[in-house]
C-alpha positions as CSV (number, residue, x, y, z in Angstrom):
1,M,110.9,55.7,-22.9
2,K,110.6,56.1,-26.7
3,F,111.8,52.5,-27.2
4,K,109.1,51.2,-24.8
5,L,106.5,53.3,-26.5
6,T,107.6,52.0,-29.9
7,L,107.3,48.4,-28.6
8,I,103.8,49.1,-27.2
9,I,102.7,50.6,-30.6
10,I,104.1,47.6,-32.5
11,F,102.4,45.2,-30.1
12,I,99.0,46.9,-30.5
13,I,99.4,46.9,-34.3
14,H,100.3,43.2,-34.2
15,L,97.2,42.4,-32.1
16,N,95.0,44.4,-34.5
17,I,96.4,42.6,-37.6
18,T,96.1,39.2,-35.8
19,A,92.5,40.0,-34.8
20,Q,91.6,41.0,-38.4
21,I,93.2,37.8,-39.8
22,N,91.3,35.6,-37.3
23,F,88.1,37.4,-38.0
24,Q,88.4,37.0,-41.7
25,S,89.4,33.3,-41.4
26,N,86.5,32.5,-39.0
27,T,83.8,34.4,-40.8
28,K,82.3,34.0,-44.3
29,N,79.6,36.1,-45.9
30,Y,77.7,35.2,-49.0
31,I,75.1,36.8,-51.2
32,G,73.3,34.8,-53.8
33,Y,70.3,33.5,-55.6
34,Q,68.4,30.4,-54.5
35,A,65.7,28.5,-56.4
36,R,63.2,26.0,-54.9
37,L,62.4,23.2,-57.4
38,I,59.0,22.2,-56.2
39,D,57.3,25.6,-56.3
40,L,55.2,27.9,-58.5
41,M,57.2,30.9,-57.3
42,P,60.8,29.5,-56.8
43,S,63.1,32.5,-56.7
44,E,64.7,34.1,-53.6
45,I,67.7,36.4,-52.9
46,S,69.8,35.3,-49.9
47,F,72.5,36.5,-47.5
48,L,74.4,33.9,-45.5
49,H,76.7,34.6,-42.6
50,I,78.9,31.7,-41.3
51,N,80.9,32.2,-38.2
52,N,83.0,29.2,-37.1
53,D,83.2,30.5,-33.5
54,G,79.8,32.1,-33.1
55,L,76.3,32.6,-34.4
56,S,75.6,31.8,-38.1
57,F,72.4,32.8,-39.8
58,A,70.7,33.2,-43.2
59,I,68.3,35.9,-44.4
60,R,66.3,35.3,-47.6
61,G,63.6,37.2,-49.3
62,G,61.7,37.5,-52.6
63,Y,58.8,38.8,-54.6
64,G,56.8,36.9,-57.1
65,E,53.5,36.6,-59.1
66,G,51.8,33.5,-60.2
67,S,48.5,31.8,-61.0
68,K,46.8,28.5,-60.5
69,N,43.6,27.1,-62.0
70,N,43.0,24.7,-59.2
71,V,39.3,24.1,-58.7
72,P,37.7,20.9,-60.0
73,V,34.9,21.6,-62.5
74,Y,32.3,19.9,-60.5
75,N,32.9,22.1,-57.5
76,L,31.9,25.2,-59.5
77,S,28.4,23.8,-59.6
78,N,28.1,24.8,-55.9
79,I,28.0,28.4,-57.0
80,R,24.5,29.1,-58.1
81,T,25.4,32.2,-60.1
82,Y,27.5,30.3,-62.6
83,N,27.1,27.4,-65.0
84,T,30.0,24.9,-65.1
85,Y,29.9,24.6,-68.9
86,N,30.6,28.2,-69.7
87,T,32.6,29.6,-66.8
88,D,36.4,30.0,-66.6
89,F,38.1,30.2,-63.2
90,K,41.5,31.7,-62.4
91,Q,43.3,32.2,-59.1
92,S,46.3,34.5,-59.0
93,F,48.6,35.9,-56.4
94,E,51.3,38.6,-55.8
95,V,53.6,37.8,-52.9
96,Y,56.4,39.3,-50.8
97,F,58.2,37.0,-48.3
98,I,61.1,37.0,-45.9
99,K,62.8,34.0,-44.4
100,T,65.2,34.1,-41.4
101,G,67.2,31.1,-40.4
102,V,69.6,30.2,-37.6
103,V,72.3,27.6,-38.2
104,I,72.1,25.0,-35.5
105,S,74.9,22.8,-36.8
106,K,77.7,23.3,-39.3
107,L,80.8,21.6,-40.7
108,T,83.3,23.8,-42.6
109,R,86.1,22.7,-44.7
110,P,88.3,24.6,-47.2
111,T,86.3,23.4,-50.3
112,F,82.8,22.9,-48.8
113,S,80.5,23.6,-45.9
114,V,77.5,21.6,-44.5
115,L,74.8,23.6,-42.7
116,H,71.7,22.6,-40.8
117,L,69.2,25.5,-40.2
118,I,65.9,26.2,-38.6
119,N,64.0,28.8,-40.7
120,F,60.9,30.9,-40.0
121,N,59.1,32.0,-43.1
122,S,56.6,35.0,-43.3
123,T,54.7,35.5,-46.5
124,F,52.4,38.5,-47.4
125,A,50.1,37.8,-50.3
126,N,47.6,39.8,-52.4
127,E,45.3,37.1,-53.9
128,K,42.6,37.3,-56.6
129,A,40.0,34.9,-57.9
130,T,38.3,35.6,-61.2
131,F,35.2,34.0,-62.8
132,K,34.7,34.7,-66.5
133,K,31.2,34.1,-67.7
134,Y,30.3,33.3,-71.3
135,D,26.6,34.0,-71.7
136,P,24.9,33.5,-75.1
137,L,22.5,36.4,-74.3
138,Y,24.7,38.9,-72.4
139,G,28.2,38.1,-73.8
140,I,31.3,37.9,-71.7
141,Y,31.5,39.4,-68.2
142,S,33.5,38.5,-65.1
143,T,33.3,38.6,-61.3
144,E,36.3,39.1,-59.1
145,Y,37.2,38.4,-55.5
146,K,40.2,39.7,-53.6
147,E,41.9,38.8,-50.4
148,Q,45.0,39.8,-48.4
149,N,46.6,36.9,-46.5
150,N,49.6,36.2,-44.3
151,Y,51.2,32.8,-44.3
152,H,53.8,31.5,-41.8
153,S,55.8,28.3,-41.5
154,V,58.8,26.7,-39.7
155,E,61.4,24.7,-41.7
156,Y,64.3,22.4,-41.1
157,E,66.9,22.9,-43.9
158,A,70.0,21.0,-44.7
159,N,72.4,22.6,-47.2
160,I,75.9,21.8,-48.6
161,I,77.9,24.6,-50.2
162,H,80.7,23.7,-52.7
163,K,83.6,26.0,-53.7
164,L,83.9,26.6,-57.5
165,T,86.4,29.5,-57.3
166,S,87.7,31.7,-54.4
167,K,84.5,33.9,-54.8
168,I,81.9,31.7,-56.5
169,H,80.1,28.9,-54.6
170,Y,77.1,26.8,-55.3
171,G,74.7,25.0,-53.0
172,M,72.3,22.1,-52.9
173,G,69.8,21.4,-50.1
174,Y,66.4,20.1,-49.0
175,M,63.9,21.3,-46.4
176,F,60.9,20.0,-44.4
177,G,58.3,22.5,-43.4
178,I,55.2,22.8,-41.2
179,K,52.6,25.4,-42.2
180,I,51.6,27.3,-39.0
181,N,48.5,28.8,-40.5
182,N,47.3,26.6,-43.4
183,H,44.8,29.2,-44.7
184,I,42.8,28.4,-47.8
185,P,41.9,31.6,-49.7
186,F,38.4,32.1,-51.0
187,K,37.0,29.2,-49.1
188,K,34.0,31.2,-48.0
189,V,33.0,32.2,-51.5
190,I,34.1,29.1,-53.5
191,P,32.9,25.9,-51.9
192,G,35.2,23.0,-52.6
193,I,38.3,25.0,-53.4
194,Q,40.2,23.1,-50.7
195,E,40.0,20.0,-52.9
196,G,42.1,21.7,-55.5
197,S,45.8,22.7,-55.2
198,S,47.4,22.6,-51.7
199,Y,50.0,25.2,-52.8
200,T,51.1,28.0,-50.5
201,P,53.3,30.8,-52.0
202,S,57.0,30.7,-51.0
203,Q,56.5,27.4,-49.1
204,G,55.3,24.7,-51.5
205,F,52.6,22.0,-51.9
206,G,51.1,20.2,-48.9
207,N,48.3,20.3,-46.4
208,G,50.1,21.4,-43.3
209,F,53.4,19.7,-44.2
210,Y,55.6,20.3,-47.2
211,I,59.0,19.2,-48.7
212,N,61.2,21.1,-51.1
213,I,64.6,20.9,-52.8
214,S,66.8,23.9,-53.5
215,L,69.8,25.0,-55.7
216,S,71.8,28.1,-55.1
217,L,74.6,30.2,-56.6
218,M,76.5,32.4,-54.2
219,Y,79.2,35.1,-54.2
220,K,81.6,35.3,-51.3
221,L,82.1,38.8,-50.0
């Protein structure tokens, strides 16, 4: 009886060790930093889960601040309060975003992996437009407008991950995106602003459609 019990215990331990080995060999987790090259706010932190036998996904997020002087001078003439020759315009933003992606196709090898993903991107932005007036009589004064906007997009992403060491990997990729809500901030108060930059924070440049390129450095957990 004791011999049979010992065999059963050994068998259970063997199954447990085998399951752990298979799980470790079939699953890879990475944390890292990714930068988009065609962007005013390029940085994001990422977590990537690759399961050879199941669902693989990516979660990325970031925070950033930036500014863009993107209104052609002649468009400022539409604002009666200001004179185009003595007015400075600045548009700035503070952004939080999260991007979740599902791997729809993958190829894994000992030294590299090729991934194809569908991403959904949600961006929450605090935006500000400032006019600074230089008046010869009254001096310098400014007028400020503020908006809070949400931006969403869907992306197709292709990425290849190379192994540098057992723990350090680097990646290169490209993405094509569609802006679900192509909102133009301050359009109601600044006529003609849509003729300036088509940039959307955390997505890139483009009216409805955008392209970007990325580089990443990752640590394997």
